[in-house]
Backbone as CSV, one residue per row, in Angstrom:
resi,resn,N_x,N_y,N_z,CA_x,CA_y,CA_z,C_x,C_y,C_z
1,MET,97.264,55.716,87.990,97.586,56.099,89.289,99.083,57.011,89.196
2,GLU,99.207,57.329,88.305,100.184,58.388,87.802,99.422,59.940,87.899
3,ALA,98.259,59.876,86.938,97.606,61.224,87.055,97.065,61.636,88.658
4,LYS,96.695,60.400,89.186,96.346,61.435,90.739,98.017,61.642,91.285
5,LYS,98.954,61.225,90.947,99.643,61.774,91.919,100.732,63.164,91.057
6,SER,99.866,63.376,89.707,100.475,64.649,89.056,99.229,65.747,89.765
7,ASN,98.236,65.216,89.816,97.229,66.109,90.554,97.680,66.595,92.286
8,LEU,97.736,65.565,92.683,98.303,65.976,93.681,99.631,67.175,93.908
9,SER,100.903,66.578,93.073,101.802,67.422,93.398,101.327,69.253,92.644
10,LYS,100.126,69.268,91.915,99.796,70.579,91.705,99.144,71.083,92.564
11,LEU,98.276,70.285,93.788,97.333,70.769,94.458,97.984,71.360,95.731
12,VAL,99.010,70.705,96.096,99.660,70.795,97.885,100.331,72.074,97.443
13,PRO,101.306,72.437,96.950,101.809,74.311,96.529,100.934,75.278,96.339
14,MET,99.533,75.106,95.808,98.421,75.744,95.713,97.929,75.419,96.993
15,MET,97.532,74.678,97.845,97.259,74.795,99.167,97.943,75.562,99.965
16,PHE,99.462,75.681,99.881,99.899,76.213,100.764,99.990,77.762,100.719
17,ALA,99.758,77.984,99.400,99.781,79.323,99.160,99.096,79.721,99.771
18,PHE,97.661,79.264,99.679,96.475,80.237,100.290,96.715,79.951,101.811
19,PHE,97.177,78.648,102.248,97.636,78.873,103.663,98.549,80.072,104.560
20,ALA,99.188,80.445,103.339,100.398,81.681,103.659,99.429,82.971,103.654
21,MET,98.873,82.706,102.706,97.948,84.127,102.453,96.939,84.510,103.654
22,GLY,96.536,83.464,103.967,95.886,83.465,105.008,96.097,83.562,106.316
23,PHE,97.568,83.090,106.667,97.959,83.738,107.770,98.740,85.230,107.891
24,VAL,98.997,85.468,106.480,99.360,87.289,106.633,98.344,88.028,106.699
25,ASP,96.877,87.578,106.084,96.116,88.404,106.416,95.473,88.121,107.911
26,MET,95.830,87.262,108.567,94.971,87.356,110.308,96.622,87.863,110.779
27,VAL,97.733,87.957,110.472,98.447,88.940,111.291,98.509,90.207,110.962
28,GLY,97.768,90.549,109.846,97.503,92.077,109.513,96.462,92.679,110.477
29,THR,95.622,91.482,110.787,94.130,91.942,111.256,94.784,91.948,112.468
30,ALA,95.640,91.252,113.252,95.896,91.402,114.830,96.653,92.575,115.045
31,THR,97.682,92.992,114.005,98.541,94.014,114.229,97.639,95.291,114.359
32,ASN,96.815,95.636,113.725,95.493,96.656,113.738,95.287,96.575,114.929
33,TYR,94.658,95.479,115.375,93.838,95.468,116.719,95.307,96.140,118.123
34,VAL,95.967,95.348,117.604,97.613,95.304,118.806,97.771,97.204,119.059
35,LYS,97.527,97.585,117.714,98.257,98.516,117.665,97.066,100.042,118.082
36,ALA,95.783,99.486,118.186,94.788,100.538,118.590,94.598,100.167,119.943
37,ASP,94.851,98.951,120.548,94.943,98.706,121.825,95.792,99.439,122.642
38,PHE,97.446,99.701,122.318,98.524,100.239,122.766,98.814,101.514,121.943
39,GLU,97.747,102.011,121.342,98.191,103.643,120.940,99.014,103.427,120.630
40,LEU,99.809,102.724,119.310,101.084,102.693,118.656,100.770,103.463,117.354
41,SER,101.993,104.251,117.248,102.028,104.443,115.739,102.202,103.707,114.487
42,ASP,101.888,104.525,113.763,102.544,103.710,112.643,103.727,102.756,112.450
43,THR,104.910,103.620,112.524,106.027,103.304,112.917,106.092,101.892,113.482
44,MET,105.894,102.150,114.908,105.965,101.119,116.452,105.509,99.945,115.849
45,ALA,104.054,100.145,115.330,103.449,99.058,114.732,103.637,97.697,113.938
């Protein structure tokens, strides 16, 4: 039982990190599309 809890306590932060990286990648891609659609400069985007 203790080994299972230890594995879970290591897995949750790692999964959260992957979720955060995926979200940042998605926002970066969306920003590029918005920049192109609204003809924004790099500073404005």
